[in-house]
C-alpha positions as CSV (number, residue, x, y, z in Angstrom):
1,I,39.7,-37.5,62.0
2,S,43.6,-38.3,62.1
3,Q,43.1,-39.6,58.2
4,S,43.1,-37.9,55.1
5,L,40.7,-39.7,54.1
6,A,41.9,-38.9,50.1
7,G,40.5,-40.4,47.6
8,R,37.5,-42.0,49.5
9,C,35.5,-38.3,50.3
10,G,34.2,-35.4,48.2
11,V,34.8,-31.7,49.3
12,L,32.2,-29.1,48.5
13,T,32.2,-25.5,49.3
14,L,28.8,-24.2,50.6
15,L,28.8,-20.5,50.7
16,P,25.8,-17.8,51.6
17,P,22.5,-18.8,48.2
18,S,23.3,-17.5,45.1
19,L,20.9,-14.8,44.1
20,N,19.2,-17.5,41.9
21,E,18.8,-20.2,45.1
22,L,17.9,-16.6,47.4
23,E,14.8,-16.0,45.0
24,R,13.5,-19.2,46.4
25,F,12.3,-17.3,49.5
26,E,9.3,-15.4,49.6
27,N,10.8,-12.6,51.1
28,S,13.8,-12.4,48.5
29,P,14.8,-8.5,47.9
30,D,13.6,-7.9,44.0
31,N,15.7,-4.4,44.7
32,L,19.2,-4.0,44.0
33,F,20.5,-2.1,46.9
34,S,17.8,-3.7,49.4
35,L,19.9,-7.1,48.0
36,L,23.2,-5.8,48.6
37,W,22.3,-3.8,52.5
38,Q,20.8,-7.3,53.5
39,G,22.9,-9.3,51.5
40,C,22.6,-13.5,51.4
41,Y,22.9,-14.7,54.6
42,P,19.4,-17.7,54.7
43,R,19.0,-17.2,57.8
44,I,17.7,-13.5,57.5
45,Y,15.2,-14.6,54.9
46,D,14.0,-18.5,56.1
47,R,13.4,-16.7,59.8
48,Q,12.7,-13.1,58.4
49,I,15.1,-12.0,60.9
50,P,16.0,-8.0,60.4
51,A,19.2,-8.0,58.5
52,H,21.2,-5.1,61.2
53,Q,19.7,-7.6,64.0
54,W,20.9,-10.9,62.1
55,L,24.5,-9.3,61.3
56,R,25.5,-7.8,64.4
57,D,24.5,-11.1,66.0
58,Y,26.5,-12.8,64.0
59,M,29.8,-10.7,64.4
60,I,29.3,-10.9,67.8
61,T,29.4,-14.6,68.0
62,Y,31.9,-14.7,65.4
63,V,34.8,-12.6,67.1
64,Q,34.4,-13.8,70.4
65,R,34.0,-17.3,69.7
66,D,35.2,-18.5,65.9
67,V,38.2,-16.2,65.7
68,R,39.2,-17.1,69.5
69,Q,39.5,-21.2,67.9
70,I,40.6,-20.2,64.9
71,S,43.5,-18.2,66.2
72,Q,44.9,-16.5,69.2
73,I,44.1,-13.6,69.0
74,G,44.5,-11.4,72.0
75,N,43.1,-7.8,71.6
76,L,39.3,-8.5,69.7
77,N,38.6,-5.0,69.3
78,T,42.0,-4.5,66.9
79,F,40.6,-7.2,65.3
80,T,37.1,-6.1,64.8
81,N,38.5,-2.8,63.3
82,F,40.5,-4.8,61.0
83,M,38.0,-6.5,60.0
84,K,36.0,-2.9,59.0
85,L,38.9,-1.5,57.5
86,C,38.7,-4.7,55.1
87,A,35.3,-3.8,54.2
88,G,36.9,-0.7,53.7
89,S,39.2,-1.7,51.3
90,T,36.6,-4.5,49.3
91,A,36.9,-4.5,45.3
92,Q,40.4,-3.1,46.0
93,E,43.8,-3.9,45.2
94,V,45.6,-5.5,49.1
95,N,48.2,-3.5,50.8
96,L,48.8,-5.5,54.1
97,S,50.9,-2.3,54.9
98,R,48.6,-0.1,54.8
99,L,45.9,-2.3,56.4
100,G,48.2,-2.9,58.8
101,S,49.3,0.9,59.8
102,D,45.7,1.6,59.6
103,A,45.1,-0.7,62.0
104,G,48.2,-0.2,63.8
105,I,49.5,-3.9,63.9
106,A,52.3,-5.0,62.3
107,H,52.7,-6.4,58.7
108,N,52.9,-9.9,59.3
109,T,50.0,-9.9,61.9
110,A,48.2,-7.8,58.6
111,K,49.0,-11.2,56.8
112,A,48.1,-13.4,59.6
113,W,44.6,-11.8,60.0
114,L,43.7,-12.0,56.6
115,S,44.4,-15.6,56.2
116,V,42.3,-16.0,59.4
117,L,38.8,-14.1,57.7
118,E,39.6,-16.3,54.9
119,T,40.0,-19.9,56.5
120,A,36.3,-18.2,58.2
121,Y,35.0,-17.7,54.5
122,L,34.1,-14.0,54.7
123,V,36.2,-12.6,52.4
124,F,38.8,-14.1,49.3
125,Q,41.6,-12.7,46.6
126,I,41.4,-12.8,43.2
127,P,45.1,-13.1,41.4
128,A,46.0,-10.5,39.1
129,W,46.3,-12.3,35.4
130,H,49.3,-12.7,33.9
131,S,49.8,-12.5,30.4
132,N,52.6,-11.9,27.7
133,F,51.5,-8.6,27.2
134,R,54.7,-6.5,27.3
135,K,53.2,-4.4,29.5
136,Q,53.7,-2.8,33.0
137,I,51.1,-4.6,35.2
138,I,50.0,-4.7,38.5
139,K,50.2,-7.7,40.2
140,A,48.7,-7.3,43.7
141,P,45.4,-9.3,44.1
142,K,41.9,-7.7,44.9
143,L,40.1,-8.7,47.8
144,H,36.8,-9.5,48.0
145,F,34.2,-10.0,50.5
146,Y,31.4,-13.4,50.2
147,D,28.7,-11.9,51.8
148,S,27.8,-7.6,50.5
149,G,25.2,-7.4,53.7
150,L,28.4,-7.9,56.2
151,A,30.7,-5.3,54.6
152,C,27.6,-3.4,54.7
153,Y,27.6,-3.5,58.5
154,L,31.0,-3.5,59.0
155,L,30.8,0.1,56.9
156,G,28.3,1.3,59.2
157,I,25.7,2.3,56.7
158,R,22.0,1.6,58.5
159,S,19.8,1.3,55.1
160,P,20.0,0.5,51.5
161,D,18.9,4.2,50.4
162,E,22.0,5.3,52.9
163,L,23.8,2.5,50.6
164,H,21.9,4.0,47.0
165,H,24.0,7.4,48.1
166,H,27.2,6.0,49.4
167,P,30.7,6.0,48.0
168,L,31.7,2.5,47.7
169,R,28.4,1.4,46.7
170,G,30.6,0.5,43.1
171,A,33.1,-1.4,44.8
172,I,30.5,-3.7,47.2
173,F,28.3,-4.0,43.9
174,E,31.8,-5.0,42.3
175,S,32.4,-7.6,45.5
176,W,28.7,-9.3,44.9
177,V,29.1,-9.5,41.2
178,A,32.4,-11.5,42.0
179,S,30.8,-13.5,45.1
180,E,28.3,-14.3,42.4
181,I,30.4,-15.8,39.7
182,Y,32.1,-17.6,42.1
183,K,29.3,-19.4,43.5
184,V,28.6,-20.5,39.8
185,F,32.0,-22.1,39.9
186,T,31.7,-23.5,43.5
187,N,28.3,-24.7,43.6
188,R,29.1,-27.1,40.3
189,G,32.1,-28.4,42.3
190,A,34.5,-26.3,40.2
191,L,37.5,-24.4,41.5
192,P,36.7,-20.5,40.7
193,S,39.4,-19.2,37.6
194,L,39.3,-15.7,38.8
195,F,41.2,-12.5,37.9
196,H,41.7,-9.2,37.7
197,Y,43.8,-7.0,35.7
198,R,45.1,-3.4,35.8
199,E,48.2,-2.1,34.0
200,A,50.2,1.0,35.8
201,R,49.0,3.3,32.8
202,G,45.5,2.9,33.8
203,L,44.0,0.5,32.1
204,E,41.7,-1.2,34.1
205,I,39.2,-4.7,34.1
206,D,37.2,-5.5,36.9
207,L,36.9,-9.6,36.5
208,L,38.5,-12.3,34.1
209,I,37.5,-15.5,34.0
210,E,39.9,-18.5,31.9
211,A,37.4,-21.2,30.4
212,A,37.9,-24.0,27.7
213,N,36.5,-21.8,25.4
214,G,38.7,-18.9,26.0
215,L,38.7,-15.7,28.1
216,K,35.7,-13.9,29.5
217,A,36.3,-9.9,30.0
218,I,33.7,-8.3,32.7
219,E,33.2,-5.1,33.9
220,V,31.0,-4.2,36.5
221,K,29.2,-0.4,37.2
222,S,26.7,-0.4,39.7
223,G,24.8,2.8,37.9
224,A,21.2,1.7,36.3
225,T,21.8,3.7,33.2
226,V,24.6,2.4,30.9
227,N,27.2,4.8,29.8
228,R,29.2,4.9,26.9
229,D,32.5,5.5,28.9
230,F,31.5,2.4,30.1
231,F,32.8,0.4,27.1
232,K,36.0,2.2,27.5
233,H,38.6,0.1,29.3
234,L,36.7,-3.2,27.7
235,N,36.9,-1.9,24.1
236,K,40.8,-1.0,25.0
237,F,41.6,-4.6,26.1
238,M,39.6,-6.7,23.3
239,E,42.1,-5.0,20.9
240,T,45.3,-5.8,23.1
241,V,44.1,-9.7,23.6
242,R,43.0,-10.3,20.1
243,R,46.3,-8.8,18.8
244,A,47.8,-11.5,20.7
245,N,45.3,-14.0,18.8
246,Q,43.7,-15.2,22.1
247,P,39.9,-15.5,22.1
248,V,38.0,-13.5,25.0
249,K,34.5,-12.1,24.9
250,S,33.7,-9.5,27.3
251,W,30.3,-8.2,29.4
252,L,29.2,-5.2,30.8
253,F,27.4,-5.9,34.4
254,Y,25.5,-2.8,35.8
255,G,22.8,-2.3,38.4
256,G,19.5,-2.3,35.3
257,D,17.4,-4.7,34.2
258,D,17.6,-5.0,30.8
259,C,19.6,-7.1,28.8
260,Y,20.9,-6.8,24.8
261,L,24.2,-7.2,22.7
262,R,26.3,-3.2,21.8
263,Q,29.1,-3.0,20.1
264,G,29.7,-6.6,20.7
265,I,29.6,-6.6,24.1
266,Q,27.1,-9.0,25.7
267,I,25.2,-6.1,28.6
268,A,23.2,-8.0,31.3
269,G,21.4,-6.3,34.6
270,W,21.8,-7.5,38.0
271,K,19.1,-10.4,38.0
272,N,20.8,-11.8,34.6
273,I,24.7,-12.0,36.2
274,V,24.6,-15.8,37.6
275,K,22.7,-17.2,34.7
276,M,24.4,-15.4,32.0
277,I,28.0,-16.9,33.6
278,D,26.7,-20.2,34.1
279,M,25.9,-20.3,30.4
280,A,29.0,-18.8,28.9
281,V,31.1,-21.0,31.0
282,F,30.0,-24.4,31.1
283,F,27.9,-25.3,28.3
284,E,29.1,-22.8,25.3
């Protein structure tokens, strides 16, 4: 189409199904690590295709066909290795120099290839939250995969049980939570207002949502049992923000099932994340 159609068309971002959409399939998983390992691509559930088989075929066709059309990438093996390195960096701050060095490519090439993955809606970046606090704040964005199953496939994780004991299970869970929250916005036709926060001295908040009714601070823990150490960063962050007279509410999303209030922080199990965020951002 040669014309922009500005003002005469609507733009919708259609990502893989969110958890509440996935639950409409008869064979949707009710176990967290089965869900994370399989991911959310609909054909896995609609056609009952084994996740590892579908993701393998998807990767082959994506790398061999789509990537060639999006960008002129000469060495597809190197690009595939770059994707695996990105999967190993999910829920971490973007370091293009390190990614490029590990993949054997230049810094600018790593930047261009990451843009290719963003264009294909495989990954997204969450910027750092800049405040007026007099703190040394890390300003690098965080990298997240839209689909946890694809990240698991690229990391060579072969089963839900292997994921349960994998050192990156917390990072994969965090990226899944970030993706689910991202979908809450896009499914309503809204622009996601997501950030992360980290100070050089160690204070870190996994996710922040800027909403009209105030700031939402979120910590993500993959454990099925709530530990009091989970609240350490949230409590410190809330004190800092409230001293600056900014309204803030806090959540702890974890790998368990229960929902309750503790120390002024709303705790929610993984099955309730979408409903909680949707209500808090759009209906409070």
